[in-house]
N, C-alpha and C positions, 0 to 999 in steps of 0.2 A: 694967912693962905693965901687968899684972892683966888683960887679956883673954884669954878663953880660946878666942872663936870669933868668927870675925866677925860674926855676930848681936848679939853684945855690944858691939860697938864703937859710938860715937856716929854716925861717919859712916854706918853700914850702919842704924840705927835712923833717922836724919833722912832717907835715902835711900828706905827703905821708906815712911816715914808720908807722904813727899811721895808716891810712886807710887800708896798707897792714896786720897789727897786727888785724884790727878788721875782715878784710876779714877771715884770718886764723881761729880765735879764733869763728868765727861765723859757721863754717862748722860743727861745733859738734853739734849746735842746733837744737831743734827738727824742724822736717819735716813740723810739721802745723804752724810753723812760717815762712815758705821762703818767703812767698809772703806778709808779714807785716813786723815784727820786723826785720829781716833778710836783705831784699829789703831796709828797710828804713836806718838802721844804715849804710850799705852799701853805698848807695846813698848820705847821708849828708856826710859821713866821704869822701868819693871819690870829692864830690862838692866843698870841702875847697881848694884841690890841683887846680882844673877846673877853680873856681872862682879867685884865686890867679893868674894862668897865665893870665886869660883875664885881670885881673888889671893891671899886667905888661905891656900889649901891649896898654893900655890906659894911659900910665904916661904922655902923651903929654897933657891931659885935665885932670885938678885936680879932678874936679867933677865927672867925670867917674871914674877916680881912686879911689876914695874915695867908690864912689857908689858899686864897682865890690869886694873892700876888706871888705866892709859893708856886703855885700852879703856872703863872705867867711867867717866872723864872725858869722852870723847868722847860716850858717851851722855846726860850731863847736859848737855852743850853741847846736842845734839841735841834733849832734852825743852827746853830753852829757847827754843829756836827755835819749835818745836810752842804754846809757850805764847804765843809772838807771834803766829802765824798764827790761834789760836784768839781771840785779843783782837782782830786786826783782823778778822776776817771777822765780828766780834761775837757770839761765843759764850761768851765770857769777860769777865765786868765788869771793870772799871779795877782796883777793890781787889783783886779777886780774882788776878788778873792781877802785880799788885806784889808781893802775898804769895807767892805760887808762885814768881814768878822770883826774888824774894829767898832763899825757901828752896832753890832750884835753885842761886843763887849759893853758898850757905854749904857745900851739898853739894860744889861744884866748890872751893870754900876748901879743904876739908879735905882734898880727894883732892890737891890741888894740894900742900899740907904734906906729905902722905905721901909722894908723889913727889920732893919735894925732900930730904925725909931718910926713905928707908923703914930706915936700920939697925935702929930700935929695934923694928920689927915682926918683922925677919927672924928666921929659926931660926938657932940657933946650932949648929954642926957639934961632933958630941962626939966 
């Protein structure tokens, strides 16, 4: 595997980059969305990363690892939903929506792959 921390993993890096892109782009959204759409999409996109870090620390126990990965996957799906709302409310241009949802889908696919084959990530008992 060669990855020593969750922060070194491709899925974490992609999820973090997506969260930062969402943070930047959501700065331009209307102030009346600050405590609804903006907070929700920022929270869910950041939670993908937070849950990945928690999953990494629980690699000794497969069920716990899978549980936290499942949480991360759920947060990625929630982020995708908020991206749809942002677009449909007119806050997110079609090109940005397509790009960000594709990035979100890629993160989800990587998480799905980890969920389907967790063994390479698990810590071996000594």
